C-alpha beads as a LAMMPS data file, in Angstrom:
LAMMPS data file: protein, C-alpha beads

187 atoms
186 bonds

1 atom types
1 bond types

-500.0 500.0 xlo xhi
-500.0 500.0 ylo yhi
-500.0 500.0 zlo zhi

Masses

1 110.0

Atoms # bond

1 1 1 -176.681 -368.727 -337.813
2 1 1 -175.849 -372.160 -336.471
3 1 1 -176.812 -375.056 -338.782
4 1 1 -176.938 -378.560 -337.304
5 1 1 -177.613 -381.865 -339.040
6 1 1 -180.201 -384.222 -337.586
7 1 1 -180.449 -388.015 -337.684
8 1 1 -182.022 -387.520 -341.135
9 1 1 -179.148 -385.817 -342.947
10 1 1 -181.294 -383.625 -345.201
11 1 1 -183.374 -382.255 -342.299
12 1 1 -181.547 -379.430 -340.522
13 1 1 -181.909 -377.392 -337.344
14 1 1 -181.134 -373.719 -337.832
15 1 1 -180.565 -371.554 -334.776
16 1 1 -180.312 -367.834 -335.513
17 1 1 -178.176 -365.665 -333.267
18 1 1 -180.005 -363.322 -330.921
19 1 1 -178.675 -359.914 -329.994
20 1 1 -180.168 -358.638 -326.753
21 1 1 -180.145 -355.563 -324.604
22 1 1 -182.400 -353.982 -321.988
23 1 1 -185.228 -353.665 -324.565
24 1 1 -185.280 -357.348 -325.504
25 1 1 -183.587 -359.031 -328.478
26 1 1 -183.221 -359.006 -332.279
27 1 1 -182.734 -362.058 -334.514
28 1 1 -182.215 -362.458 -338.249
29 1 1 -184.254 -365.582 -339.022
30 1 1 -183.313 -365.842 -342.700
31 1 1 -180.597 -364.297 -344.841
32 1 1 -180.613 -365.481 -348.463
33 1 1 -176.922 -364.750 -349.106
34 1 1 -175.682 -366.481 -345.952
35 1 1 -177.961 -369.458 -346.486
36 1 1 -176.878 -369.826 -350.138
37 1 1 -173.272 -370.038 -348.884
38 1 1 -174.418 -372.907 -346.639
39 1 1 -176.110 -374.702 -349.574
40 1 1 -179.663 -373.532 -348.883
41 1 1 -180.307 -371.373 -351.956
42 1 1 -184.096 -371.535 -351.885
43 1 1 -186.854 -369.439 -353.480
44 1 1 -189.270 -368.818 -350.588
45 1 1 -192.649 -367.839 -352.090
46 1 1 -195.168 -368.212 -349.257
47 1 1 -195.145 -367.576 -345.499
48 1 1 -197.721 -369.273 -343.264
49 1 1 -198.709 -368.531 -339.672
50 1 1 -200.864 -370.851 -337.552
51 1 1 -202.339 -370.450 -334.084
52 1 1 -203.374 -373.392 -331.914
53 1 1 -205.364 -372.497 -328.802
54 1 1 -204.928 -375.741 -326.873
55 1 1 -201.939 -377.799 -325.826
56 1 1 -202.056 -381.174 -327.592
57 1 1 -203.183 -379.852 -330.976
58 1 1 -201.571 -381.958 -333.702
59 1 1 -201.262 -380.740 -337.282
60 1 1 -199.922 -383.262 -339.777
61 1 1 -198.487 -385.276 -341.254
62 1 1 -198.634 -383.232 -344.479
63 1 1 -196.850 -382.973 -347.825
64 1 1 -197.338 -381.521 -351.299
65 1 1 -196.554 -383.774 -354.247
66 1 1 -194.496 -382.798 -357.308
67 1 1 -194.527 -380.637 -359.279
68 1 1 -195.757 -378.451 -356.376
69 1 1 -193.621 -380.027 -353.633
70 1 1 -192.468 -377.675 -350.868
71 1 1 -189.373 -377.196 -348.773
72 1 1 -190.356 -375.684 -345.396
73 1 1 -188.543 -373.694 -342.739
74 1 1 -190.555 -373.899 -339.514
75 1 1 -190.286 -371.898 -336.280
76 1 1 -192.425 -371.421 -333.198
77 1 1 -192.930 -367.740 -332.413
78 1 1 -195.132 -368.251 -329.328
79 1 1 -195.227 -371.195 -326.952
80 1 1 -193.636 -374.537 -327.850
81 1 1 -194.074 -377.389 -330.317
82 1 1 -192.599 -380.766 -331.091
83 1 1 -191.872 -380.508 -334.828
84 1 1 -191.529 -383.729 -336.843
85 1 1 -190.184 -384.655 -340.290
86 1 1 -190.542 -388.120 -341.872
87 1 1 -188.573 -389.302 -344.914
88 1 1 -190.951 -390.621 -347.611
89 1 1 -188.493 -390.722 -350.541
90 1 1 -188.596 -394.148 -352.158
91 1 1 -185.105 -395.667 -352.222
92 1 1 -183.813 -393.505 -349.374
93 1 1 -181.750 -395.327 -346.751
94 1 1 -183.862 -393.513 -344.128
95 1 1 -187.283 -394.106 -345.753
96 1 1 -190.039 -394.103 -343.125
97 1 1 -187.733 -392.779 -340.394
98 1 1 -188.559 -389.638 -338.452
99 1 1 -186.804 -386.921 -336.523
100 1 1 -188.245 -384.436 -334.038
101 1 1 -187.070 -381.140 -332.596
102 1 1 -188.566 -379.008 -329.863
103 1 1 -189.069 -375.520 -331.245
104 1 1 -189.967 -372.785 -328.790
105 1 1 -190.309 -369.030 -328.790
106 1 1 -187.468 -369.013 -326.261
107 1 1 -184.924 -371.213 -328.078
108 1 1 -185.540 -369.659 -331.520
109 1 1 -184.676 -372.909 -333.289
110 1 1 -186.029 -373.591 -336.770
111 1 1 -186.493 -376.910 -338.561
112 1 1 -185.708 -377.164 -342.275
113 1 1 -187.957 -379.823 -343.838
114 1 1 -187.026 -380.519 -347.478
115 1 1 -189.213 -381.834 -350.280
116 1 1 -189.846 -385.546 -349.919
117 1 1 -190.572 -385.394 -346.202
118 1 1 -193.831 -385.421 -344.271
119 1 1 -194.190 -382.574 -341.802
120 1 1 -196.267 -382.243 -338.656
121 1 1 -196.200 -380.821 -335.167
122 1 1 -197.936 -381.090 -331.819
123 1 1 -198.312 -378.119 -329.502
124 1 1 -196.637 -378.453 -326.112
125 1 1 -198.299 -375.312 -324.710
126 1 1 -201.592 -373.502 -325.012
127 1 1 -201.681 -370.525 -327.403
128 1 1 -198.884 -371.742 -329.678
129 1 1 -198.047 -369.874 -332.872
130 1 1 -196.048 -371.424 -335.697
131 1 1 -194.636 -369.615 -338.704
132 1 1 -193.105 -371.278 -341.719
133 1 1 -191.744 -370.433 -345.126
134 1 1 -192.500 -372.557 -348.214
135 1 1 -190.775 -372.838 -351.588
136 1 1 -194.042 -373.331 -353.484
137 1 1 -197.559 -372.026 -353.139
138 1 1 -200.286 -374.113 -351.518
139 1 1 -201.952 -376.332 -354.110
140 1 1 -205.070 -378.271 -353.024
141 1 1 -204.640 -380.645 -355.989
142 1 1 -201.181 -381.674 -354.720
143 1 1 -202.007 -381.712 -351.003
144 1 1 -201.451 -385.001 -349.213
145 1 1 -201.341 -386.432 -345.715
146 1 1 -200.386 -389.535 -343.768
147 1 1 -201.974 -390.647 -340.494
148 1 1 -200.267 -389.102 -337.474
149 1 1 -200.155 -392.431 -335.606
150 1 1 -199.172 -394.768 -338.447
151 1 1 -197.515 -397.703 -336.621
152 1 1 -195.136 -398.254 -339.551
153 1 1 -193.578 -394.858 -338.725
154 1 1 -194.001 -395.020 -334.942
155 1 1 -193.626 -391.368 -333.995
156 1 1 -193.479 -390.727 -330.260
157 1 1 -195.614 -387.588 -330.046
158 1 1 -195.756 -387.751 -326.267
159 1 1 -199.575 -387.714 -326.390
160 1 1 -202.195 -390.437 -326.851
161 1 1 -205.279 -388.408 -327.813
162 1 1 -204.346 -385.218 -329.674
163 1 1 -206.748 -382.595 -330.980
164 1 1 -207.015 -383.268 -334.735
165 1 1 -208.758 -381.897 -337.797
166 1 1 -211.132 -384.287 -339.576
167 1 1 -208.674 -384.422 -342.483
168 1 1 -205.771 -385.467 -340.265
169 1 1 -207.854 -388.002 -338.310
170 1 1 -208.886 -389.718 -341.577
171 1 1 -205.520 -389.544 -343.388
172 1 1 -204.284 -392.802 -344.960
173 1 1 -201.332 -394.866 -343.782
174 1 1 -197.945 -394.392 -345.449
175 1 1 -198.197 -397.794 -347.164
176 1 1 -201.429 -396.632 -348.842
177 1 1 -200.313 -393.342 -350.396
178 1 1 -197.955 -394.435 -353.190
179 1 1 -195.316 -391.830 -352.357
180 1 1 -194.479 -389.545 -355.303
181 1 1 -190.910 -388.855 -354.094
182 1 1 -187.681 -390.595 -355.123
183 1 1 -184.375 -390.358 -353.297
184 1 1 -181.636 -388.911 -355.468
185 1 1 -178.796 -388.915 -352.965
186 1 1 -177.900 -386.359 -350.301
187 1 1 -178.848 -382.713 -350.754

Bonds

1 1 1 2
2 1 2 3
3 1 3 4
4 1 4 5
5 1 5 6
6 1 6 7
7 1 7 8
8 1 8 9
9 1 9 10
10 1 10 11
11 1 11 12
12 1 12 13
13 1 13 14
14 1 14 15
15 1 15 16
16 1 16 17
17 1 17 18
18 1 18 19
19 1 19 20
20 1 20 21
21 1 21 22
22 1 22 23
23 1 23 24
24 1 24 25
25 1 25 26
26 1 26 27
27 1 27 28
28 1 28 29
29 1 29 30
30 1 30 31
31 1 31 32
32 1 32 33
33 1 33 34
34 1 34 35
35 1 35 36
36 1 36 37
37 1 37 38
38 1 38 39
39 1 39 40
40 1 40 41
41 1 41 42
42 1 42 43
43 1 43 44
44 1 44 45
45 1 45 46
46 1 46 47
47 1 47 48
48 1 48 49
49 1 49 50
50 1 50 51
51 1 51 52
52 1 52 53
53 1 53 54
54 1 54 55
55 1 55 56
56 1 56 57
57 1 57 58
58 1 58 59
59 1 59 60
60 1 60 61
61 1 61 62
62 1 62 63
63 1 63 64
64 1 64 65
65 1 65 66
66 1 66 67
67 1 67 68
68 1 68 69
69 1 69 70
70 1 70 71
71 1 71 72
72 1 72 73
73 1 73 74
74 1 74 75
75 1 75 76
76 1 76 77
77 1 77 78
78 1 78 79
79 1 79 80
80 1 80 81
81 1 81 82
82 1 82 83
83 1 83 84
84 1 84 85
85 1 85 86
86 1 86 87
87 1 87 88
88 1 88 89
89 1 89 90
90 1 90 91
91 1 91 92
92 1 92 93
93 1 93 94
94 1 94 95
95 1 95 96
96 1 96 97
97 1 97 98
98 1 98 99
99 1 99 100
100 1 100 101
101 1 101 102
102 1 102 103
103 1 103 104
104 1 104 105
105 1 105 106
106 1 106 107
107 1 107 108
108 1 108 109
109 1 109 110
110 1 110 111
111 1 111 112
112 1 112 113
113 1 113 114
114 1 114 115
115 1 115 116
116 1 116 117
117 1 117 118
118 1 118 119
119 1 119 120
120 1 120 121
121 1 121 122
122 1 122 123
123 1 123 124
124 1 124 125
125 1 125 126
126 1 126 127
127 1 127 128
128 1 128 129
129 1 129 130
130 1 130 131
131 1 131 132
132 1 132 133
133 1 133 134
134 1 134 135
135 1 135 136
136 1 136 137
137 1 137 138
138 1 138 139
139 1 139 140
140 1 140 141
141 1 141 142
142 1 142 143
143 1 143 144
144 1 144 145
145 1 145 146
146 1 146 147
147 1 147 148
148 1 148 149
149 1 149 150
150 1 150 151
151 1 151 152
152 1 152 153
153 1 153 154
154 1 154 155
155 1 155 156
156 1 156 157
157 1 157 158
158 1 158 159
159 1 159 160
160 1 160 161
161 1 161 162
162 1 162 163
163 1 163 164
164 1 164 165
165 1 165 166
166 1 166 167
167 1 167 168
168 1 168 169
169 1 169 170
170 1 170 171
171 1 171 172
172 1 172 173
173 1 173 174
174 1 174 175
175 1 175 176
176 1 176 177
177 1 177 178
178 1 178 179
179 1 179 180
180 1 180 181
181 1 181 182
182 1 182 183
183 1 183 184
184 1 184 185
185 1 185 186
186 1 186 187
């Protein structure tokens, strides 16, 4: 497994090795022992799988507040997405900054999004499937969102009029949420 830092040091790109032959390929997408050696000793408790029928579907920007905050490990198992993480930890030197990675079924890359970051993605193809692991269960009482096009963040999604849920279209701006996360130094 290759682990690469991003411009936001706590957000990582993980690229599992693929072993191929005439039948196709095999990839180990998570190995708890190997990841613990790399400093990612995490208790995954929920796996999610989403399907988006149309290119230009945007899901995000989402978070879960403490004590039910979630680390996420995201991969695209069909099609392609632009996956985005935004630092919302008060006191962080990268507060309000974002990083994006193109995750595709072909490249097998995964994005690790730690607690204290917003997460969202836009589909770059029709019929995109995204799978992600979470370190806490979904909790509606702790669910939060920030507007996808908040000018204070300035994410370049590569699309002007995405397909959105009502919840995401009406999400508040970052300045209006009173972020529940505090930066405590590097992971």
